[in-house]
Structures are given as structure tokens and as C-alpha cells.
C-alpha positions in Angstrom: 4.1 27.3 -60.4 6.1 29.2 -57.8 7.7 26.9 -55.3 9.3 27.0 -51.9 12.8 25.5 -51.5 14.3 24.8 -48.1 17.8 23.4 -47.5 18.7 21.7 -44.2 21.0 19.4 -42.4 19.6 16.8 -40.0 21.2 14.2 -37.7 22.0 10.9 -39.5 21.1 8.8 -36.4 24.2 6.6 -37.0 27.5 6.4 -35.3 30.7 5.0 -36.8 34.0 4.2 -35.1 36.3 7.2 -34.9 33.7 9.6 -36.3 31.9 12.5 -34.6 28.4 13.6 -35.3 27.3 12.7 -38.8 24.7 14.7 -40.7 22.5 14.3 -43.8 22.0 17.1 -46.2 18.5 17.5 -47.7 16.3 19.8 -49.5 12.5 20.3 -49.5 10.6 21.6 -52.5 6.9 22.5 -52.2 4.2 24.4 -54.0 3.5 27.7 -52.3 -0.2 27.2 -52.1 -0.5 24.0 -50.1 -3.8 23.5 -48.1 -3.0 22.4 -44.6 -6.2 20.4 -44.4 -5.8 18.6 -47.7 -4.0 15.3 -48.3 -0.4 15.9 -49.5 2.1 13.5 -51.0 5.8 14.0 -50.8 8.4 12.1 -53.0 11.4 11.2 -50.9 14.1 11.1 -53.6 17.4 9.1 -53.4 20.0 9.4 -56.1 22.0 6.6 -57.8 25.6 5.6 -57.4 28.1 8.4 -58.1 25.3 11.1 -58.0 24.3 13.8 -55.6 20.7 14.8 -54.8 21.0 17.2 -57.6 20.2 14.3 -60.0 16.6 15.1 -59.2 17.1 18.8 -60.1 19.2 18.8 -63.2 19.9 22.4 -64.2 19.5 23.3 -67.8 19.2 27.0 -68.7 15.8 28.1 -69.8 14.4 24.5 -69.6 12.9 23.2 -66.3 11.7 19.9 -67.8 14.9 18.2 -66.8 14.2 18.8 -63.1 12.2 16.1 -61.4 11.8 18.4 -58.4 10.4 21.3 -60.4 8.2 19.1 -62.5 6.6 17.3 -59.6 6.0 20.5 -57.6 4.3 21.9 -60.6 2.0 18.8 -60.4 1.1 19.6 -56.8 3.6 17.3 -54.9 6.2 18.0 -52.3 9.7 16.7 -53.1 12.3 15.8 -50.6 15.9 15.4 -52.0 18.4 13.6 -49.8 22.2 13.2 -50.2 23.2 9.8 -48.9 25.7 9.7 -46.1 29.2 10.4 -47.5 27.7 11.9 -50.7 27.2 15.6 -51.8 26.8 17.9 -48.8 26.3 15.1 -46.2 29.0 14.1 -43.8 31.7 11.9 -45.3 33.3 9.3 -42.9 36.9 8.5 -43.5 36.3 4.8 -44.1 34.1 4.4 -47.1 33.8 0.7 -46.5 32.1 1.4 -43.1 29.3 3.1 -45.0 27.3 -0.1 -45.7 23.9 -0.3 -47.2 22.5 -0.9 -43.8 24.1 2.2 -42.4 22.9 4.3 -45.4 19.4 3.0 -45.1 19.3 3.8 -41.4 20.6 7.3 -42.0 18.1 7.9 -44.8 15.2 6.6 -42.7 16.3 8.8 -39.8 16.5 11.9 -42.0 13.1 11.1 -43.6 11.5 10.7 -40.2 12.8 14.1 -39.0 11.9 16.0 -42.1 8.4 14.6 -42.3 7.8 15.3 -38.7 8.8 18.9 -39.2 6.5 19.2 -42.3 3.6 17.7 -40.4 4.2 20.1 -37.4 4.7 23.1 -39.6 8.1 23.8 -38.0 10.3 23.5 -41.1 9.6 27.0 -42.4 7.2 29.9 -41.8 6.4 29.6 -45.5 4.8 26.2 -45.1 1.6 25.3 -43.2 1.5 22.3 -40.9 0.9 19.4 -43.4 -0.9 17.1 -41.0 -2.2 14.9 -43.8 1.2 14.3 -45.4 2.1 10.9 -46.8 5.4 9.9 -48.5 6.4 7.9 -51.5 10.0 6.7 -51.7 11.6 7.1 -55.1 15.1 6.2 -56.1 17.2 5.9 -59.2 19.5 2.9 -59.9 21.5 2.3 -56.6 19.2 4.9 -55.0 16.2 2.7 -55.9 17.9 -0.2 -54.1 18.4 2.0 -51.1 14.7 3.1 -51.3 13.7 -0.6 -51.3 15.9 -1.4 -48.4 14.6 1.5 -46.4 11.0 0.5 -47.1 11.6 -3.2 -46.2 13.1 -2.3 -42.8 11.3 0.9 -41.8 8.1 0.9 -43.8 7.8 4.7 -43.8 6.2 5.1 -47.2 2.8 4.4 -48.5 4.4 3.2 -51.8 7.8 3.2 -53.5 8.9 4.0 -57.1 12.0 2.3 -58.4 13.6 3.8 -61.5 16.3 1.9 -63.5 16.7 -1.0 -61.0 16.1 -4.7 -60.8 17.2 -7.4 -58.4 19.1 -9.0 -61.2 22.1 -6.9 -60.4 24.9 -6.5 -63.0 26.4 -10.0 -63.3 28.4 -9.1 -66.3 30.5 -6.7 -64.2 31.3 -9.0 -61.2 33.7 -11.9 -61.1 32.7 -15.5 -61.6 33.4 -16.1 -57.9 30.9 -13.4 -56.9 28.3 -14.8 -59.3 28.8 -18.2 -57.7 28.6 -16.9 -54.1 25.5 -14.8 -54.9 23.4 -18.0 -54.7 23.7 -17.6 -50.9 22.7 -14.1 -50.0 23.8 -14.4 -46.4 27.3 -15.6 -47.4 27.9 -12.9 -50.0 26.8 -10.2 -47.6 29.0 -11.5 -44.8 32.1 -11.1 -47.1 30.8 -8.1 -49.1 33.6 -5.7 -47.9 36.3 -8.1 -49.2 34.8 -8.3 -52.7 34.0 -4.5 -52.7 37.6 -3.6 -51.8 38.9 -6.0 -54.5 36.8 -4.1 -57.1 37.1 -0.5 -56.0 40.2 -0.3 -53.7 39.7 3.4 -52.9 37.3 4.3 -50.1 35.4 6.7 -52.4 36.1 5.8 -56.0 35.1 8.0 -58.9 34.0 6.1 -61.9 34.9 7.6 -65.2 32.4 6.9 -68.0 33.4 4.7 -70.9 31.9 4.6 -74.3 29.8 1.6 -73.3 28.5 3.2 -70.1 27.9 6.5 -71.8 25.7 4.8 -74.3 23.6 3.2 -71.5 23.3 6.4 -69.4 22.8 8.9 -72.2 22.5 7.2 -75.5 21.7 8.5 -78.9 18.2 9.8 -78.0 19.4 11.8 -74.9 19.3 15.6 -75.0 22.9 16.7 -74.9 22.0 19.6 -72.6 20.8 17.0 -70.1 24.0 15.1 -70.5 26.0 18.2 -69.7 23.8 18.8 -66.6 24.3 15.3 -65.5 28.1 15.7 -65.4 27.6 18.6 -62.9 26.0 16.3 -60.3 28.6 13.5 -60.3 30.2 12.5 -57.0 32.2 9.5 -55.6 30.7 6.1 -55.3 29.7 4.4 -52.0 31.6 1.2 -52.7 29.7 -1.1 -50.4 26.3 0.0 -51.7 27.4 0.1 -55.3 28.9 -3.4 -55.1 25.8 -4.8 -53.5 23.7 -3.3 -56.3 25.8 -5.2 -58.8 25.6 -8.6 -57.1 23.0 -11.0 -58.8 20.0 -11.2 -56.5 21.3 -8.1 -54.6 18.3 -7.3 -52.4 15.8 -10.0 -53.5 15.1 -11.1 -49.9 14.0 -7.6 -49.0 12.1 -7.1 -52.3 10.0 -10.1 -51.4 9.0 -8.4 -48.1 7.6 -5.3 -49.8 3.8 -5.2 -49.4 3.2 -1.6 -50.4 2.4 -0.5 -54.0 5.5 -0.5 -56.3 6.1 1.5 -59.4 8.8 0.2 -61.7 10.1 2.8 -64.2 12.4 1.1 -66.7 14.0 2.6 -69.8 13.6 0.6 -73.0 17.4 0.5 -73.2 18.1 0.3 -69.5 20.5 -2.2 -67.8 18.1 -4.3 -65.8 17.9 -7.5 -67.7 14.6 -8.9 -69.1 12.1 -6.1 -68.2 9.0 -8.2 -67.7 10.7 -10.5 -65.2 11.2 -7.6 -62.7 7.7 -7.5 -61.1 8.2 -11.1 -60.0 10.6 -9.9 -57.3 7.7 -8.3 -55.4 5.3 -11.2 -54.6 4.0 -9.6 -51.4 2.8 -6.5 -53.1 -0.8 -6.6 -54.5 -0.1 -3.5 -56.7 3.0 -3.6 -58.9 3.0 -1.2 -61.9 5.6 -1.7 -64.7 6.2 1.3 -66.9 8.6 0.8 -69.8 9.8 4.2 -70.9 10.2 4.2 -74.7 13.5 5.2 -76.5 15.1 5.7 -73.1 18.4 4.7 -71.5 19.4 4.4 -67.9 19.4 8.1 -66.9 15.7 8.7 -67.6 15.5 12.4 -67.1 17.9 13.1 -70.0 15.4 11.7 -72.6 12.4 13.3 -74.4 10.2 10.7 -72.7 10.8 12.3 -69.3 7.6 14.3 -69.5 5.7 11.1 -70.1 7.4 9.6 -67.1 6.6 12.6 -64.8 2.9 12.5 -65.9 2.8 8.7 -65.4 4.4 9.0 -61.9 2.0 11.8 -60.9 -1.1 9.8 -62.1 0.1 6.7 -60.3 0.9 8.5 -57.1 -2.7 9.9 -57.0 -4.1 6.3 -57.0 -2.1 5.3 -54.0 -4.2 5.3 -50.8 -3.0 7.9 -48.3 -1.6 6.8 -44.9 -4.2 6.7 -42.2 
């Protein structure tokens, strides 16, 4: 299917000490035959730690099956790709430790609000009609899933959220015993998060080099090597505050318990999320939690042959979610 692609920068809606105006880079993908009167669903896509928005559009020559954006547009959806503040083509503040999860969630929510308003008004591009019946589903991978969850808990912009490769278990094996102990008190650990994050990352925007262990989790023996090459092209620096929070045991469990909208959990069979079937229990307020375990798949789901199954499953699930009134 032919698609329309629009790149734009929007105001982040946040101010940080010593910084001027901060902007968010985004991209809108849409089918070229949208009906202005029909219900339309857009996936608002947030990448994981150390990745730009291009994670959702992995470029492999002569094979578009690696691109979430292309695949979902082909299934009739609009896709919005967002670079977190300080990532990719978005503004990068000098102090990476000022870019907290709360700041990033606010910026993503403000960007989402502006882009969706333009789509509904028909003012984003002459190529697109006014999509007055547009609803959004938030989707994120890994740390981006955590940010999707936080955005939904605070701003409730989406009719549903899809969380890929994420659980509130965190990564306890990567943090210190002291952090594991403090994690029992979410308020206390968050109050001192910057100290612990600086102790781990030091630099304001660290770049994490893959190890043999991490490479096995992200790619693994079943991953297509072409996708692994494409993944390396979308790597960027980490947001240390967000990345560290995602590693803390119980990271955003208080917010997860507030989510009342439908939730789709996409987990690779060989993912790094802990016991898979314990994850839905983090969402007691939602009456509709779908767990999809993706077979023979590691953490970077789009690299594996099962990606087509995942795209089909996401599309089928999204069509069951009631549109916003």
C-alpha cells in the first residue's frame, strides 16, 4: 500500500533551567486512502532506551517486513513515531539528568496532543483529510513501553496501550543490592533516583556498547542478521534517568495499577522481563489485559521471523478496542 509520510517538529511543552525552547521530532505515516468519516486508529510509538524513533521503521533493503510503520500502515492504521526529548532529532538539553521520566512523559504527551489535533483538523498536510474520528493507541518497546505506561497513567490520552518487552519487575540483576533494598519504597527510590543513576552511568548521555550477553537477548540465534544490522543504525545515547528507573524493581508499578484502559502485552519467549505470566497482575484496574508470548523471539521483536505474527496480532487486537467517543 502506498503511504503518506510527514516529518515535523513540535513544541515539547517543557522548560528546563538554562535551556531555550525544546522541541520534539516526530513523523506521521498514513495510508493514502483514508476516509475522513470512518473511524481511524493511530499507533503512537515510543522507542526503547538507546534507540531513536527509527526502531519502528527498521530499514532493510528489499524487505519492508522489518518496519512496524510500513506494516501497520499496510493494515490500515496511522502510525506516529516520536523521538523522546534528547533523543534522535529532538532537542537535547545539556544536563541529561534533568531529563527525568516525568519530563519525558510530559513532552511526549504534549507532542501527541498537538499532532493528533492537527490530524483531526486536517491541518497537518494537504494530502490527509480531517480525521475527525481518530483514536490513538500508545505503543512502546522496552523503556519506551514504560514511558507509554507513564504517559497513559498521567494523561489518559489513548484508548489502549500496547507494551512490548516490558514488565514492572525491572532488571534487578543489573542494579546494586542497595537499590534493590530501596526499591521496596517507590517514593524513596524516586526521590534519590538521580544519585543512583549518576553512580551507574556517570555521563549525561551514555552510549551502551552491546556485550555478548546483551546481544543474545536483543538479537539471539533466531534473529535475522539483516535486522540486526538495521538495528545498529538506529542506536542513540541513553536517557540515564529513564533507563535507570526502568531497571529498578517495581519501577512504575504504582502507575501500572492505575491503568484502566485495555492493555496488550507483547513479550518475546526469550525476553528479559521475568516470569511472563506474572506480568498481567501489574494491571488490576484494567478489565482487558491481553498477553501475547511471541515464540522463538528475544527482546528486539522486530528482528525475528515472528514479527509478522506480532503485527497481525496487534492489528487484530487494535480492531477490538472500542474507539474513543
